[in-house]
C-alpha positions as CSV (number, residue, x, y, z in Angstrom):
1,M,15.9,1.2,-0.4
2,F,15.1,4.4,1.3
3,F,13.0,7.0,-0.6
4,F,12.5,9.8,-0.2
5,A,11.2,12.4,-3.0
6,G,10.1,15.8,-3.0
7,E,6.5,16.4,-2.0
8,N,5.6,17.2,-5.8
9,E,7.2,14.1,-6.9
10,H,5.9,12.5,-4.2
11,K,2.7,13.5,-5.0
12,A,3.1,12.9,-8.8
13,M,4.2,8.9,-7.9
14,E,1.2,8.3,-5.3
15,R,-1.3,9.9,-8.4
16,S,0.2,7.7,-11.2
17,I,-0.5,4.6,-9.0
18,E,-4.0,5.7,-8.5
19,I,-4.6,5.7,-11.9
20,S,-3.2,2.5,-12.8
21,R,-5.7,1.3,-10.9
22,K,-8.6,2.3,-13.3
23,C,-6.8,-0.1,-16.1
24,R,-9.0,-3.0,-17.2
25,S,-7.4,-6.0,-19.6
26,E,-8.4,-6.4,-23.1
27,P,-10.8,-9.5,-23.4
28,G,-8.6,-12.7,-23.1
29,K,-5.3,-10.9,-21.9
30,I,-3.3,-10.5,-18.8
31,S,-1.8,-7.3,-19.4
32,P,-0.4,-4.7,-16.4
33,K,-2.0,-1.5,-14.9
34,V,0.7,0.7,-16.0
35,G,-0.5,4.9,-15.0
36,A,2.3,7.8,-16.7
37,I,2.6,11.0,-15.5
38,V,4.6,14.2,-16.9
39,M,6.0,16.9,-14.2
40,T,7.3,20.2,-15.7
41,P,10.5,21.1,-14.2
42,S,8.7,23.8,-12.0
43,G,6.2,20.6,-11.0
44,T,3.6,21.0,-12.4
45,I,1.8,18.6,-14.0
46,L,0.6,18.8,-17.5
47,G,-1.0,15.6,-18.1
48,E,-1.6,11.8,-16.8
49,A,-2.7,8.7,-18.6
50,Y,-3.5,5.2,-17.8
51,R,-3.4,1.8,-19.8
52,G,-6.3,1.5,-22.1
53,E,-7.3,4.8,-20.9
54,L,-8.9,5.9,-24.8
55,R,-8.6,3.1,-26.6
56,P,-8.4,-0.9,-25.2
57,G,-4.6,-2.0,-25.3
58,D,-2.8,1.7,-25.7
59,H,0.3,2.0,-23.4
60,A,-0.5,4.6,-20.5
61,E,3.1,6.8,-22.7
62,Y,1.4,6.2,-26.0
63,T,-1.6,8.1,-24.6
64,L,-0.2,10.2,-22.8
65,F,3.0,11.5,-25.4
66,E,0.4,11.2,-29.2
67,R,-3.0,10.8,-27.7
68,K,-3.1,13.8,-24.5
69,L,0.1,15.9,-24.8
70,K,0.7,15.6,-28.9
71,G,2.9,18.7,-30.0
72,V,3.6,20.1,-26.5
73,D,6.9,20.6,-25.6
74,L,8.2,18.2,-23.1
75,K,12.2,19.1,-23.1
76,G,13.3,18.9,-19.8
77,C,10.0,17.2,-18.4
78,T,9.7,14.6,-15.8
79,L,8.3,11.5,-16.5
80,F,6.4,9.0,-13.5
81,T,5.3,5.4,-14.9
82,T,4.4,2.6,-12.6
83,L,6.2,0.1,-15.0
84,E,9.5,1.0,-17.3
85,P,8.5,2.1,-20.4
86,C,8.8,-1.2,-23.2
87,T,11.6,-1.4,-25.0
88,I,10.0,-3.8,-27.9
89,R,7.0,-3.7,-29.6
90,S,5.3,-5.7,-32.6
91,P,6.9,-3.9,-35.9
92,D,4.2,-1.4,-36.6
93,K,4.5,0.1,-33.6
94,T,7.1,2.4,-31.7
95,P,8.5,1.2,-27.9
96,C,7.0,3.7,-25.1
97,L,11.2,3.6,-24.2
98,Q,11.6,5.6,-28.1
99,R,8.7,8.0,-27.4
100,T,10.1,9.1,-24.1
101,L,13.6,9.2,-25.8
102,D,12.2,11.2,-28.7
103,R,10.0,14.0,-26.4
104,Q,13.6,14.6,-24.7
105,I,12.3,13.9,-21.2
106,S,15.3,14.4,-18.8
107,T,14.2,12.9,-15.7
108,V,12.2,9.6,-15.5
109,Y,10.8,7.7,-12.2
110,I,10.5,4.3,-12.2
111,G,7.9,1.9,-9.6
112,T,8.8,-1.2,-11.1
113,L,10.8,-3.0,-13.9
114,D,9.1,-5.3,-16.2
115,P,8.8,-8.9,-15.1
116,N,9.0,-9.5,-18.6
117,K,12.2,-11.2,-18.8
118,N,12.3,-9.9,-22.3
119,I,12.1,-6.2,-21.4
120,R,12.9,-6.4,-17.6
121,G,15.3,-4.1,-17.0
122,D,16.4,-3.3,-20.6
123,G,14.1,0.6,-20.6
124,E,15.9,1.8,-17.3
125,L,19.5,0.8,-18.5
126,R,18.4,2.0,-22.0
127,L,17.3,5.6,-20.3
128,Q,20.4,5.9,-18.4
129,E,22.5,4.7,-21.4
130,A,20.9,7.8,-23.3
131,G,21.9,10.2,-20.3
132,I,18.5,10.4,-18.9
133,K,18.0,10.7,-15.3
134,V,16.2,7.7,-14.0
135,L,15.1,7.1,-9.8
136,R,12.7,4.5,-8.4
137,Y,9.5,5.0,-6.5
138,G,9.9,3.8,-2.6
139,D,10.3,0.3,-1.5
140,G,7.0,0.7,-0.5
141,M,5.2,1.9,-3.5
142,A,6.6,-0.9,-5.9
143,D,5.2,-2.9,-3.6
144,I,2.1,-1.6,-3.9
145,I,2.2,-1.3,-7.5
146,R,3.4,-5.5,-7.6
147,R,0.4,-6.6,-5.9
148,L,-2.3,-4.4,-8.2
149,N,-0.6,-6.5,-11.1
150,A,-0.3,-9.9,-9.5
151,D,-1.7,-11.6,-11.9
152,F,0.9,-10.0,-14.6
153,W,3.3,-11.5,-12.3
154,H,2.5,-14.5,-11.9
155,K,1.9,-14.7,-15.8
156,H,5.3,-14.4,-15.9
157,R,6.1,-16.4,-13.4
158,L,8.1,-14.3,-10.6
159,P,7.5,-14.7,-7.1
160,K,4.9,-13.1,-5.1
161,N,5.0,-11.2,-1.9
162,V,9.1,-11.0,-2.1
163,I,11.2,-7.8,-3.0
164,R,14.3,-7.4,-5.5
165,T,17.5,-6.8,-3.7
166,S,19.9,-4.9,-6.2
167,N,21.9,-7.8,-7.2
168,D,17.8,-9.2,-8.3
169,E,18.9,-12.2,-5.4
170,V,15.4,-12.6,-2.9
171,S,15.5,-11.0,0.0
172,K,15.6,-12.5,3.4
173,G,14.5,-12.0,6.8
174,P,16.1,-12.0,10.0
175,N,14.2,-15.6,10.7
176,G,15.0,-17.2,7.4
177,F,11.7,-16.4,5.3
178,S,10.4,-14.3,2.3
179,V,11.1,-10.3,2.4
180,G,8.0,-8.3,1.2
181,H,5.2,-5.4,2.1
182,N,1.9,-5.7,3.4
183,E,-1.3,-3.6,2.3
184,E,0.3,-0.9,4.0
185,G,3.3,-0.8,2.1
186,D,5.9,-2.1,5.3
187,L,8.7,-4.1,4.9
188,V,7.8,-7.3,6.6
189,E,9.1,-10.9,6.8
190,W,6.4,-13.5,6.1
191,I,6.6,-16.2,8.8
192,T,4.8,-19.4,8.5
193,D,2.4,-19.6,11.8
194,D,2.4,-23.2,12.2
195,E,0.9,-23.5,15.6
196,E,-2.1,-22.1,14.1
197,S,-3.3,-21.6,10.8
198,G,-0.5,-22.3,8.9
199,E,-0.8,-18.7,6.7
200,P,2.2,-16.9,6.5
201,F,2.1,-13.3,8.9
202,G,4.1,-10.2,8.4
203,M,6.2,-9.6,10.9
204,I,6.9,-5.7,10.7
205,L,11.1,-4.6,9.6
206,R,10.5,-1.2,8.6
207,R,7.4,1.0,8.5
208,N,6.3,2.5,5.0
209,D,7.7,5.8,3.6
210,D,4.1,7.5,4.1
211,T,4.0,6.4,7.7
212,I,7.2,7.7,8.7
213,R,6.5,10.6,7.2
214,A,3.1,11.1,8.8
215,M,5.0,10.0,12.1
216,Y,8.1,12.9,11.5
217,N,5.2,15.5,10.9
218,E,2.9,14.4,13.8
219,C,6.4,14.4,16.2
220,W,7.1,17.8,15.0
221,D,3.6,19.3,15.4
222,K,3.2,18.2,19.5
223,V,7.0,19.4,20.2
224,W,5.9,22.9,18.1
225,W,3.0,23.1,20.1
226,N,4.5,22.7,23.5
227,R,7.6,25.2,22.6
228,H,4.5,27.5,21.3
229,K,3.0,26.7,25.0
230,C,6.2,27.4,26.8
231,W,6.4,30.6,25.2
232,I,3.1,32.1,25.9
233,E,3.9,30.8,29.7
234,R,7.0,33.3,30.0
235,L,4.8,36.2,28.5
236,E,1.9,36.0,30.3
237,S,4.3,35.7,33.5
238,G,6.4,38.5,32.4
239,E,9.4,36.8,32.3
240,E,10.0,37.5,28.5
241,T,8.5,40.5,27.0
242,L,7.3,41.0,24.0
243,D,8.8,42.9,21.2
244,P,5.8,45.3,19.0
245,K,7.9,43.0,15.4
246,Q,6.8,39.9,16.9
247,V,3.0,41.3,17.4
248,P,2.4,39.3,14.0
249,L,4.0,35.9,14.6
250,L,2.4,35.4,17.8
251,D,-0.9,35.6,15.9
252,R,0.2,33.3,13.7
253,A,1.4,31.2,16.0
254,K,-1.8,31.2,17.6
255,D,-3.6,30.2,14.5
256,A,-1.4,27.6,14.0
257,A,-1.9,26.3,17.8
258,V,-5.2,26.4,17.6
259,K,-5.0,24.1,14.3
260,I,-3.1,21.3,16.2
261,E,-5.3,21.4,18.8
262,E,-8.3,20.5,16.7
263,K,-6.0,17.9,14.7
264,Y,-4.6,16.0,17.9
265,G,-7.4,17.4,20.6
266,L,-6.3,18.9,23.7
267,E,-6.5,15.2,25.5
268,N,-3.5,14.2,23.6
269,L,-1.2,17.1,23.8
270,G,1.1,18.5,27.0
271,W,3.4,15.9,28.4
272,N,5.3,14.9,32.0
273,D,9.0,15.1,31.5
274,V,9.3,11.3,30.6
275,D,6.3,11.6,28.3
276,W,8.3,14.4,26.6
277,G,11.5,13.1,26.5
278,I,9.9,10.3,24.7
279,L,8.0,12.8,22.2
280,Q,11.4,14.4,21.5
281,G,13.0,11.2,20.9
282,K,10.6,10.2,18.3
283,L,11.2,13.3,16.5
284,S,14.7,12.9,16.8
285,A,14.3,9.1,15.2
286,T,12.8,9.9,12.0
287,A,14.0,12.7,11.4
288,W,18.0,11.2,11.2
289,I,15.3,8.4,9.1
290,M,14.3,11.6,6.8
291,G,18.0,12.0,6.0
292,S,19.2,14.7,8.9
293,E,22.2,14.3,10.7
294,W,22.6,13.4,14.8
295,E,23.5,16.6,15.4
296,E,20.8,18.1,13.5
297,S,18.0,15.7,14.2
298,L,18.6,16.3,17.8
299,D,17.9,19.9,17.5
300,T,14.5,19.5,18.8
């Protein structure tokens, strides 16, 4: 699954994973690490919580809805949760799925499905049946969540280091080995190294979403910087005359160019014809991957 959310949504997903790392299982139990965040339609974070934050065993959604945001109008808001809302609790407790419906949440981002076969996929389906828009975290983030919950996954006997396809079958790579993600979130094929250690190594099939986004931003910065320098040269040579209305624009552009030089270093800016072509090709390719049409991505 290729997935690029808006900047606010992307940050909320990252934050929910970050706070989930704080979870600790209750004594004698293996519990999932779950983080949950509620965001308004305008992108404001109203609250965040993780499982067991205020009381051992309390689910993240319960802590968020009933302990932190009780009485707050959440109609139309978005819930980000690293694990699909539970649909089954003991008779004296309300499932997180029902709490989500009761608070009139309009959109739910789910990090992973629950590996518990009694819940797996039911939370997502019942949200959709209720008319709630359900979206998933990107594959790279989902696998980070699975790795953080390796013991919980093992408890429910789901294989490690593999992802699921849309029909829930284990995906295989071009060499016939299991497909999963490395610690950086890259999509890899776990190939067994028979000649040396015998331990599998991850052959990268696709970089993770964050790396692709970072490469796009870096290429864009460098292409823009080069264009800016060309503009300065045309102005200094007299080939182009600066319109008085462009003076504020030029001042801002110079400031932006300095920041790029500080970020990457002057020694890493400026290219011959071949390298310049490669740089533009990288920008076009990453722009296309992120959703631009080829005609748009080639406008570099």
